[in-house]
Chimera marker file (.cmm) of the C-alpha trace (Angstrom):
<marker_set name="trace">
<marker id="1" x="-1.622" y="5.557" z="-25.966" r="1" g="1" b="0" radius="0.5"/>
<marker id="2" x="-1.949" y="7.078" z="-29.398" r="1" g="1" b="0" radius="0.5"/>
<marker id="3" x="-0.192" y="4.718" z="-31.814" r="1" g="1" b="0" radius="0.5"/>
<marker id="4" x="0.565" y="7.699" z="-34.105" r="1" g="1" b="0" radius="0.5"/>
<marker id="5" x="2.504" y="9.401" z="-31.289" r="1" g="1" b="0" radius="0.5"/>
<marker id="6" x="6.002" y="8.106" z="-30.662" r="1" g="1" b="0" radius="0.5"/>
<marker id="7" x="6.111" y="9.587" z="-27.151" r="1" g="1" b="0" radius="0.5"/>
<marker id="8" x="9.374" y="9.455" z="-25.212" r="1" g="1" b="0" radius="0.5"/>
<marker id="9" x="11.101" y="6.148" z="-24.623" r="1" g="1" b="0" radius="0.5"/>
<marker id="10" x="14.092" y="5.328" z="-22.432" r="1" g="1" b="0" radius="0.5"/>
<marker id="11" x="16.000" y="2.334" z="-21.130" r="1" g="1" b="0" radius="0.5"/>
<marker id="12" x="18.069" y="2.066" z="-17.971" r="1" g="1" b="0" radius="0.5"/>
<marker id="13" x="21.128" y="0.080" z="-18.806" r="1" g="1" b="0" radius="0.5"/>
<marker id="14" x="24.833" y="0.213" z="-18.196" r="1" g="1" b="0" radius="0.5"/>
<marker id="15" x="25.800" y="-1.499" z="-21.393" r="1" g="1" b="0" radius="0.5"/>
<marker id="16" x="23.777" y="-4.379" z="-22.780" r="1" g="1" b="0" radius="0.5"/>
<marker id="17" x="23.658" y="-6.271" z="-19.485" r="1" g="1" b="0" radius="0.5"/>
<marker id="18" x="21.810" y="-3.639" z="-17.420" r="1" g="1" b="0" radius="0.5"/>
<marker id="19" x="22.744" y="-1.643" z="-14.334" r="1" g="1" b="0" radius="0.5"/>
<marker id="20" x="23.906" y="-3.429" z="-11.186" r="1" g="1" b="0" radius="0.5"/>
<marker id="21" x="23.058" y="-1.639" z="-7.934" r="1" g="1" b="0" radius="0.5"/>
<marker id="22" x="23.255" y="-2.489" z="-4.248" r="1" g="1" b="0" radius="0.5"/>
<marker id="23" x="19.859" y="-3.538" z="-2.945" r="1" g="1" b="0" radius="0.5"/>
<marker id="24" x="18.830" y="-1.717" z="0.219" r="1" g="1" b="0" radius="0.5"/>
<marker id="25" x="15.306" y="-3.078" z="0.573" r="1" g="1" b="0" radius="0.5"/>
<marker id="26" x="14.508" y="-6.096" z="-1.628" r="1" g="1" b="0" radius="0.5"/>
<marker id="27" x="17.541" y="-8.211" z="-0.746" r="1" g="1" b="0" radius="0.5"/>
<marker id="28" x="19.552" y="-6.179" z="1.804" r="1" g="1" b="0" radius="0.5"/>
<marker id="29" x="23.288" y="-6.642" z="1.371" r="1" g="1" b="0" radius="0.5"/>
<marker id="30" x="22.928" y="-8.096" z="-2.144" r="1" g="1" b="0" radius="0.5"/>
<marker id="31" x="23.199" y="-6.666" z="-5.626" r="1" g="1" b="0" radius="0.5"/>
<marker id="32" x="20.423" y="-6.476" z="-8.231" r="1" g="1" b="0" radius="0.5"/>
<marker id="33" x="20.837" y="-6.187" z="-11.978" r="1" g="1" b="0" radius="0.5"/>
<marker id="34" x="18.154" y="-3.761" z="-13.216" r="1" g="1" b="0" radius="0.5"/>
<marker id="35" x="16.772" y="-3.583" z="-16.732" r="1" g="1" b="0" radius="0.5"/>
<marker id="36" x="14.139" y="-0.856" z="-17.143" r="1" g="1" b="0" radius="0.5"/>
<marker id="37" x="12.213" y="0.356" z="-20.161" r="1" g="1" b="0" radius="0.5"/>
<marker id="38" x="10.045" y="3.469" z="-19.821" r="1" g="1" b="0" radius="0.5"/>
<marker id="39" x="7.586" y="4.970" z="-22.308" r="1" g="1" b="0" radius="0.5"/>
<marker id="40" x="5.805" y="8.273" z="-21.744" r="1" g="1" b="0" radius="0.5"/>
<marker id="41" x="2.934" y="9.729" z="-23.721" r="1" g="1" b="0" radius="0.5"/>
<marker id="42" x="0.700" y="12.655" z="-22.808" r="1" g="1" b="0" radius="0.5"/>
<marker id="43" x="-1.775" y="10.530" z="-20.840" r="1" g="1" b="0" radius="0.5"/>
<marker id="44" x="0.061" y="7.234" z="-20.249" r="1" g="1" b="0" radius="0.5"/>
<marker id="45" x="3.267" y="6.040" z="-18.620" r="1" g="1" b="0" radius="0.5"/>
<marker id="46" x="4.426" y="2.464" z="-19.211" r="1" g="1" b="0" radius="0.5"/>
<marker id="47" x="7.060" y="0.886" z="-16.968" r="1" g="1" b="0" radius="0.5"/>
<marker id="48" x="8.704" y="-2.426" z="-17.791" r="1" g="1" b="0" radius="0.5"/>
<marker id="49" x="11.122" y="-2.943" z="-14.924" r="1" g="1" b="0" radius="0.5"/>
<marker id="50" x="12.852" y="-6.212" z="-14.176" r="1" g="1" b="0" radius="0.5"/>
<marker id="51" x="15.405" y="-7.150" z="-11.567" r="1" g="1" b="0" radius="0.5"/>
<marker id="52" x="17.746" y="-10.131" z="-11.518" r="1" g="1" b="0" radius="0.5"/>
<marker id="53" x="20.135" y="-11.524" z="-8.915" r="1" g="1" b="0" radius="0.5"/>
<marker id="54" x="23.605" y="-11.518" z="-10.503" r="1" g="1" b="0" radius="0.5"/>
<marker id="55" x="25.147" y="-13.222" z="-7.459" r="1" g="1" b="0" radius="0.5"/>
<marker id="56" x="22.874" y="-16.287" z="-7.420" r="1" g="1" b="0" radius="0.5"/>
<marker id="57" x="24.411" y="-18.097" z="-10.389" r="1" g="1" b="0" radius="0.5"/>
<marker id="58" x="25.651" y="-21.562" z="-9.415" r="1" g="1" b="0" radius="0.5"/>
<marker id="59" x="29.293" y="-22.382" z="-10.044" r="1" g="1" b="0" radius="0.5"/>
<marker id="60" x="28.337" y="-24.828" z="-12.808" r="1" g="1" b="0" radius="0.5"/>
<marker id="61" x="26.641" y="-21.931" z="-14.645" r="1" g="1" b="0" radius="0.5"/>
<marker id="62" x="23.070" y="-22.933" z="-13.831" r="1" g="1" b="0" radius="0.5"/>
<marker id="63" x="20.524" y="-21.335" z="-11.541" r="1" g="1" b="0" radius="0.5"/>
<marker id="64" x="17.505" y="-22.456" z="-9.569" r="1" g="1" b="0" radius="0.5"/>
<marker id="65" x="15.081" y="-20.461" z="-11.685" r="1" g="1" b="0" radius="0.5"/>
<marker id="66" x="12.636" y="-23.091" z="-12.913" r="1" g="1" b="0" radius="0.5"/>
<marker id="67" x="10.618" y="-20.627" z="-15.017" r="1" g="1" b="0" radius="0.5"/>
<marker id="68" x="13.620" y="-19.972" z="-17.259" r="1" g="1" b="0" radius="0.5"/>
<marker id="69" x="13.090" y="-16.203" z="-17.001" r="1" g="1" b="0" radius="0.5"/>
<marker id="70" x="16.599" y="-14.971" z="-16.393" r="1" g="1" b="0" radius="0.5"/>
<marker id="71" x="19.282" y="-12.866" z="-18.003" r="1" g="1" b="0" radius="0.5"/>
<marker id="72" x="21.940" y="-15.385" z="-18.868" r="1" g="1" b="0" radius="0.5"/>
<marker id="73" x="22.011" y="-17.555" z="-15.771" r="1" g="1" b="0" radius="0.5"/>
<marker id="74" x="20.654" y="-14.910" z="-13.367" r="1" g="1" b="0" radius="0.5"/>
<marker id="75" x="17.453" y="-15.686" z="-11.457" r="1" g="1" b="0" radius="0.5"/>
<marker id="76" x="14.518" y="-13.305" z="-11.740" r="1" g="1" b="0" radius="0.5"/>
<marker id="77" x="13.880" y="-11.107" z="-8.635" r="1" g="1" b="0" radius="0.5"/>
<marker id="78" x="11.029" y="-8.724" z="-9.559" r="1" g="1" b="0" radius="0.5"/>
<marker id="79" x="8.984" y="-7.267" z="-12.408" r="1" g="1" b="0" radius="0.5"/>
<marker id="80" x="6.843" y="-8.892" z="-15.063" r="1" g="1" b="0" radius="0.5"/>
<marker id="81" x="8.304" y="-12.199" z="-16.202" r="1" g="1" b="0" radius="0.5"/>
<marker id="82" x="6.521" y="-11.899" z="-19.561" r="1" g="1" b="0" radius="0.5"/>
<marker id="83" x="7.988" y="-8.461" z="-20.301" r="1" g="1" b="0" radius="0.5"/>
<marker id="84" x="4.588" y="-6.747" z="-20.189" r="1" g="1" b="0" radius="0.5"/>
<marker id="85" x="4.862" y="-3.191" z="-18.815" r="1" g="1" b="0" radius="0.5"/>
<marker id="86" x="2.738" y="-1.686" z="-16.059" r="1" g="1" b="0" radius="0.5"/>
<marker id="87" x="0.399" y="0.695" z="-17.884" r="1" g="1" b="0" radius="0.5"/>
<marker id="88" x="-0.358" y="3.792" z="-15.836" r="1" g="1" b="0" radius="0.5"/>
<marker id="89" x="-2.997" y="6.260" z="-17.017" r="1" g="1" b="0" radius="0.5"/>
<marker id="90" x="-3.198" y="9.964" z="-16.206" r="1" g="1" b="0" radius="0.5"/>
<marker id="91" x="-6.001" y="10.590" z="-13.729" r="1" g="1" b="0" radius="0.5"/>
<marker id="92" x="-5.712" y="14.357" z="-13.361" r="1" g="1" b="0" radius="0.5"/>
<marker id="93" x="-3.916" y="17.428" z="-14.620" r="1" g="1" b="0" radius="0.5"/>
<marker id="94" x="-2.490" y="20.204" z="-12.478" r="1" g="1" b="0" radius="0.5"/>
<marker id="95" x="-2.594" y="23.802" z="-13.683" r="1" g="1" b="0" radius="0.5"/>
<marker id="96" x="-1.718" y="27.124" z="-12.080" r="1" g="1" b="0" radius="0.5"/>
<marker id="97" x="-3.751" y="30.291" z="-11.810" r="1" g="1" b="0" radius="0.5"/>
<marker id="98" x="-3.263" y="33.794" z="-10.547" r="1" g="1" b="0" radius="0.5"/>
<marker id="99" x="-5.319" y="34.224" z="-7.341" r="1" g="1" b="0" radius="0.5"/>
<marker id="100" x="-5.651" y="37.954" z="-8.039" r="1" g="1" b="0" radius="0.5"/>
<marker id="101" x="-7.064" y="37.487" z="-11.530" r="1" g="1" b="0" radius="0.5"/>
<marker id="102" x="-4.680" y="39.958" z="-13.107" r="1" g="1" b="0" radius="0.5"/>
<marker id="103" x="-2.214" y="39.456" z="-15.899" r="1" g="1" b="0" radius="0.5"/>
<marker id="104" x="0.846" y="40.475" z="-13.892" r="1" g="1" b="0" radius="0.5"/>
<marker id="105" x="3.749" y="38.087" z="-13.525" r="1" g="1" b="0" radius="0.5"/>
<marker id="106" x="3.799" y="36.170" z="-10.251" r="1" g="1" b="0" radius="0.5"/>
<marker id="107" x="6.442" y="33.933" z="-8.762" r="1" g="1" b="0" radius="0.5"/>
<marker id="108" x="5.610" y="30.225" z="-8.586" r="1" g="1" b="0" radius="0.5"/>
<marker id="109" x="4.957" y="30.345" z="-4.821" r="1" g="1" b="0" radius="0.5"/>
<marker id="110" x="2.222" y="32.973" z="-5.361" r="1" g="1" b="0" radius="0.5"/>
<marker id="111" x="0.256" y="30.905" z="-7.887" r="1" g="1" b="0" radius="0.5"/>
<marker id="112" x="-2.585" y="28.576" z="-6.888" r="1" g="1" b="0" radius="0.5"/>
<marker id="113" x="-2.743" y="24.981" z="-8.118" r="1" g="1" b="0" radius="0.5"/>
<marker id="114" x="-5.915" y="23.578" z="-9.642" r="1" g="1" b="0" radius="0.5"/>
<marker id="115" x="-6.542" y="19.888" z="-10.262" r="1" g="1" b="0" radius="0.5"/>
<marker id="116" x="-8.750" y="18.752" z="-13.141" r="1" g="1" b="0" radius="0.5"/>
<marker id="117" x="-9.899" y="15.127" z="-13.103" r="1" g="1" b="0" radius="0.5"/>
<marker id="118" x="-9.641" y="13.680" z="-16.603" r="1" g="1" b="0" radius="0.5"/>
<marker id="119" x="-10.278" y="10.003" z="-15.794" r="1" g="1" b="0" radius="0.5"/>
<marker id="120" x="-13.198" y="10.011" z="-13.355" r="1" g="1" b="0" radius="0.5"/>
<marker id="121" x="-13.304" y="6.220" z="-12.915" r="1" g="1" b="0" radius="0.5"/>
<marker id="122" x="-9.779" y="6.367" z="-11.421" r="1" g="1" b="0" radius="0.5"/>
<marker id="123" x="-10.276" y="9.459" z="-9.229" r="1" g="1" b="0" radius="0.5"/>
<marker id="124" x="-10.511" y="7.226" z="-6.141" r="1" g="1" b="0" radius="0.5"/>
<marker id="125" x="-6.757" y="6.592" z="-6.484" r="1" g="1" b="0" radius="0.5"/>
<marker id="126" x="-5.982" y="10.255" z="-5.688" r="1" g="1" b="0" radius="0.5"/>
<marker id="127" x="-6.580" y="9.937" z="-1.945" r="1" g="1" b="0" radius="0.5"/>
<marker id="128" x="-9.147" y="10.443" z="0.782" r="1" g="1" b="0" radius="0.5"/>
<marker id="129" x="-10.459" y="13.731" z="-0.638" r="1" g="1" b="0" radius="0.5"/>
<marker id="130" x="-11.563" y="11.898" z="-3.796" r="1" g="1" b="0" radius="0.5"/>
<marker id="131" x="-13.288" y="8.819" z="-2.362" r="1" g="1" b="0" radius="0.5"/>
<marker id="132" x="-15.408" y="7.433" z="0.424" r="1" g="1" b="0" radius="0.5"/>
<marker id="133" x="-13.781" y="4.904" z="2.753" r="1" g="1" b="0" radius="0.5"/>
<marker id="134" x="-16.290" y="2.235" z="1.672" r="1" g="1" b="0" radius="0.5"/>
<marker id="135" x="-15.379" y="2.765" z="-1.995" r="1" g="1" b="0" radius="0.5"/>
<marker id="136" x="-11.679" y="2.383" z="-1.150" r="1" g="1" b="0" radius="0.5"/>
<marker id="137" x="-12.252" y="-0.822" z="0.781" r="1" g="1" b="0" radius="0.5"/>
<marker id="138" x="-14.357" y="-2.232" z="-2.072" r="1" g="1" b="0" radius="0.5"/>
<marker id="139" x="-11.654" y="-1.430" z="-4.660" r="1" g="1" b="0" radius="0.5"/>
<marker id="140" x="-9.009" y="-3.250" z="-2.592" r="1" g="1" b="0" radius="0.5"/>
<marker id="141" x="-10.967" y="-6.498" z="-2.473" r="1" g="1" b="0" radius="0.5"/>
<link id1="1" id2="2" r="1" g="1" b="0" radius="0.2"/>
<link id1="2" id2="3" r="1" g="1" b="0" radius="0.2"/>
<link id1="3" id2="4" r="1" g="1" b="0" radius="0.2"/>
<link id1="4" id2="5" r="1" g="1" b="0" radius="0.2"/>
<link id1="5" id2="6" r="1" g="1" b="0" radius="0.2"/>
<link id1="6" id2="7" r="1" g="1" b="0" radius="0.2"/>
<link id1="7" id2="8" r="1" g="1" b="0" radius="0.2"/>
<link id1="8" id2="9" r="1" g="1" b="0" radius="0.2"/>
<link id1="9" id2="10" r="1" g="1" b="0" radius="0.2"/>
<link id1="10" id2="11" r="1" g="1" b="0" radius="0.2"/>
<link id1="11" id2="12" r="1" g="1" b="0" radius="0.2"/>
<link id1="12" id2="13" r="1" g="1" b="0" radius="0.2"/>
<link id1="13" id2="14" r="1" g="1" b="0" radius="0.2"/>
<link id1="14" id2="15" r="1" g="1" b="0" radius="0.2"/>
<link id1="15" id2="16" r="1" g="1" b="0" radius="0.2"/>
<link id1="16" id2="17" r="1" g="1" b="0" radius="0.2"/>
<link id1="17" id2="18" r="1" g="1" b="0" radius="0.2"/>
<link id1="18" id2="19" r="1" g="1" b="0" radius="0.2"/>
<link id1="19" id2="20" r="1" g="1" b="0" radius="0.2"/>
<link id1="20" id2="21" r="1" g="1" b="0" radius="0.2"/>
<link id1="21" id2="22" r="1" g="1" b="0" radius="0.2"/>
<link id1="22" id2="23" r="1" g="1" b="0" radius="0.2"/>
<link id1="23" id2="24" r="1" g="1" b="0" radius="0.2"/>
<link id1="24" id2="25" r="1" g="1" b="0" radius="0.2"/>
<link id1="25" id2="26" r="1" g="1" b="0" radius="0.2"/>
<link id1="26" id2="27" r="1" g="1" b="0" radius="0.2"/>
<link id1="27" id2="28" r="1" g="1" b="0" radius="0.2"/>
<link id1="28" id2="29" r="1" g="1" b="0" radius="0.2"/>
<link id1="29" id2="30" r="1" g="1" b="0" radius="0.2"/>
<link id1="30" id2="31" r="1" g="1" b="0" radius="0.2"/>
<link id1="31" id2="32" r="1" g="1" b="0" radius="0.2"/>
<link id1="32" id2="33" r="1" g="1" b="0" radius="0.2"/>
<link id1="33" id2="34" r="1" g="1" b="0" radius="0.2"/>
<link id1="34" id2="35" r="1" g="1" b="0" radius="0.2"/>
<link id1="35" id2="36" r="1" g="1" b="0" radius="0.2"/>
<link id1="36" id2="37" r="1" g="1" b="0" radius="0.2"/>
<link id1="37" id2="38" r="1" g="1" b="0" radius="0.2"/>
<link id1="38" id2="39" r="1" g="1" b="0" radius="0.2"/>
<link id1="39" id2="40" r="1" g="1" b="0" radius="0.2"/>
<link id1="40" id2="41" r="1" g="1" b="0" radius="0.2"/>
<link id1="41" id2="42" r="1" g="1" b="0" radius="0.2"/>
<link id1="42" id2="43" r="1" g="1" b="0" radius="0.2"/>
<link id1="43" id2="44" r="1" g="1" b="0" radius="0.2"/>
<link id1="44" id2="45" r="1" g="1" b="0" radius="0.2"/>
<link id1="45" id2="46" r="1" g="1" b="0" radius="0.2"/>
<link id1="46" id2="47" r="1" g="1" b="0" radius="0.2"/>
<link id1="47" id2="48" r="1" g="1" b="0" radius="0.2"/>
<link id1="48" id2="49" r="1" g="1" b="0" radius="0.2"/>
<link id1="49" id2="50" r="1" g="1" b="0" radius="0.2"/>
<link id1="50" id2="51" r="1" g="1" b="0" radius="0.2"/>
<link id1="51" id2="52" r="1" g="1" b="0" radius="0.2"/>
<link id1="52" id2="53" r="1" g="1" b="0" radius="0.2"/>
<link id1="53" id2="54" r="1" g="1" b="0" radius="0.2"/>
<link id1="54" id2="55" r="1" g="1" b="0" radius="0.2"/>
<link id1="55" id2="56" r="1" g="1" b="0" radius="0.2"/>
<link id1="56" id2="57" r="1" g="1" b="0" radius="0.2"/>
<link id1="57" id2="58" r="1" g="1" b="0" radius="0.2"/>
<link id1="58" id2="59" r="1" g="1" b="0" radius="0.2"/>
<link id1="59" id2="60" r="1" g="1" b="0" radius="0.2"/>
<link id1="60" id2="61" r="1" g="1" b="0" radius="0.2"/>
<link id1="61" id2="62" r="1" g="1" b="0" radius="0.2"/>
<link id1="62" id2="63" r="1" g="1" b="0" radius="0.2"/>
<link id1="63" id2="64" r="1" g="1" b="0" radius="0.2"/>
<link id1="64" id2="65" r="1" g="1" b="0" radius="0.2"/>
<link id1="65" id2="66" r="1" g="1" b="0" radius="0.2"/>
<link id1="66" id2="67" r="1" g="1" b="0" radius="0.2"/>
<link id1="67" id2="68" r="1" g="1" b="0" radius="0.2"/>
<link id1="68" id2="69" r="1" g="1" b="0" radius="0.2"/>
<link id1="69" id2="70" r="1" g="1" b="0" radius="0.2"/>
<link id1="70" id2="71" r="1" g="1" b="0" radius="0.2"/>
<link id1="71" id2="72" r="1" g="1" b="0" radius="0.2"/>
<link id1="72" id2="73" r="1" g="1" b="0" radius="0.2"/>
<link id1="73" id2="74" r="1" g="1" b="0" radius="0.2"/>
<link id1="74" id2="75" r="1" g="1" b="0" radius="0.2"/>
<link id1="75" id2="76" r="1" g="1" b="0" radius="0.2"/>
<link id1="76" id2="77" r="1" g="1" b="0" radius="0.2"/>
<link id1="77" id2="78" r="1" g="1" b="0" radius="0.2"/>
<link id1="78" id2="79" r="1" g="1" b="0" radius="0.2"/>
<link id1="79" id2="80" r="1" g="1" b="0" radius="0.2"/>
<link id1="80" id2="81" r="1" g="1" b="0" radius="0.2"/>
<link id1="81" id2="82" r="1" g="1" b="0" radius="0.2"/>
<link id1="82" id2="83" r="1" g="1" b="0" radius="0.2"/>
<link id1="83" id2="84" r="1" g="1" b="0" radius="0.2"/>
<link id1="84" id2="85" r="1" g="1" b="0" radius="0.2"/>
<link id1="85" id2="86" r="1" g="1" b="0" radius="0.2"/>
<link id1="86" id2="87" r="1" g="1" b="0" radius="0.2"/>
<link id1="87" id2="88" r="1" g="1" b="0" radius="0.2"/>
<link id1="88" id2="89" r="1" g="1" b="0" radius="0.2"/>
<link id1="89" id2="90" r="1" g="1" b="0" radius="0.2"/>
<link id1="90" id2="91" r="1" g="1" b="0" radius="0.2"/>
<link id1="91" id2="92" r="1" g="1" b="0" radius="0.2"/>
<link id1="92" id2="93" r="1" g="1" b="0" radius="0.2"/>
<link id1="93" id2="94" r="1" g="1" b="0" radius="0.2"/>
<link id1="94" id2="95" r="1" g="1" b="0" radius="0.2"/>
<link id1="95" id2="96" r="1" g="1" b="0" radius="0.2"/>
<link id1="96" id2="97" r="1" g="1" b="0" radius="0.2"/>
<link id1="97" id2="98" r="1" g="1" b="0" radius="0.2"/>
<link id1="98" id2="99" r="1" g="1" b="0" radius="0.2"/>
<link id1="99" id2="100" r="1" g="1" b="0" radius="0.2"/>
<link id1="100" id2="101" r="1" g="1" b="0" radius="0.2"/>
<link id1="101" id2="102" r="1" g="1" b="0" radius="0.2"/>
<link id1="102" id2="103" r="1" g="1" b="0" radius="0.2"/>
<link id1="103" id2="104" r="1" g="1" b="0" radius="0.2"/>
<link id1="104" id2="105" r="1" g="1" b="0" radius="0.2"/>
<link id1="105" id2="106" r="1" g="1" b="0" radius="0.2"/>
<link id1="106" id2="107" r="1" g="1" b="0" radius="0.2"/>
<link id1="107" id2="108" r="1" g="1" b="0" radius="0.2"/>
<link id1="108" id2="109" r="1" g="1" b="0" radius="0.2"/>
<link id1="109" id2="110" r="1" g="1" b="0" radius="0.2"/>
<link id1="110" id2="111" r="1" g="1" b="0" radius="0.2"/>
<link id1="111" id2="112" r="1" g="1" b="0" radius="0.2"/>
<link id1="112" id2="113" r="1" g="1" b="0" radius="0.2"/>
<link id1="113" id2="114" r="1" g="1" b="0" radius="0.2"/>
<link id1="114" id2="115" r="1" g="1" b="0" radius="0.2"/>
<link id1="115" id2="116" r="1" g="1" b="0" radius="0.2"/>
<link id1="116" id2="117" r="1" g="1" b="0" radius="0.2"/>
<link id1="117" id2="118" r="1" g="1" b="0" radius="0.2"/>
<link id1="118" id2="119" r="1" g="1" b="0" radius="0.2"/>
<link id1="119" id2="120" r="1" g="1" b="0" radius="0.2"/>
<link id1="120" id2="121" r="1" g="1" b="0" radius="0.2"/>
<link id1="121" id2="122" r="1" g="1" b="0" radius="0.2"/>
<link id1="122" id2="123" r="1" g="1" b="0" radius="0.2"/>
<link id1="123" id2="124" r="1" g="1" b="0" radius="0.2"/>
<link id1="124" id2="125" r="1" g="1" b="0" radius="0.2"/>
<link id1="125" id2="126" r="1" g="1" b="0" radius="0.2"/>
<link id1="126" id2="127" r="1" g="1" b="0" radius="0.2"/>
<link id1="127" id2="128" r="1" g="1" b="0" radius="0.2"/>
<link id1="128" id2="129" r="1" g="1" b="0" radius="0.2"/>
<link id1="129" id2="130" r="1" g="1" b="0" radius="0.2"/>
<link id1="130" id2="131" r="1" g="1" b="0" radius="0.2"/>
<link id1="131" id2="132" r="1" g="1" b="0" radius="0.2"/>
<link id1="132" id2="133" r="1" g="1" b="0" radius="0.2"/>
<link id1="133" id2="134" r="1" g="1" b="0" radius="0.2"/>
<link id1="134" id2="135" r="1" g="1" b="0" radius="0.2"/>
<link id1="135" id2="136" r="1" g="1" b="0" radius="0.2"/>
<link id1="136" id2="137" r="1" g="1" b="0" radius="0.2"/>
<link id1="137" id2="138" r="1" g="1" b="0" radius="0.2"/>
<link id1="138" id2="139" r="1" g="1" b="0" radius="0.2"/>
<link id1="139" id2="140" r="1" g="1" b="0" radius="0.2"/>
<link id1="140" id2="141" r="1" g="1" b="0" radius="0.2"/>
</marker_set>
């Protein structure tokens, strides 16, 4: 990111403790306290998401979280324990163009989409049209 650009920054919290939601996939039937921090610049998106189990606190106020990474006494469920965000980089840009070449106004469903790769070394992440199967298998090792 450009350190001179403040970008857009947001947090997902319901008060200072975070947002508690019902888990439908991680721990079905349980609740998860979510604390998210998002930062968006023109070519980068940073996600620092953490989840905690608010229902796993022992009655004596302690938890079984040996790493000590918890909110209050809540054990850590997911995310980066060190608070380091995932740093996603823009791989391509999408633009529209008039297929007829004229300057007349067209509705969005009449325009064609063009993709411009801006980070060639990550183009393989865009799908089968942008990589060979052998390259994909090598990247996953």
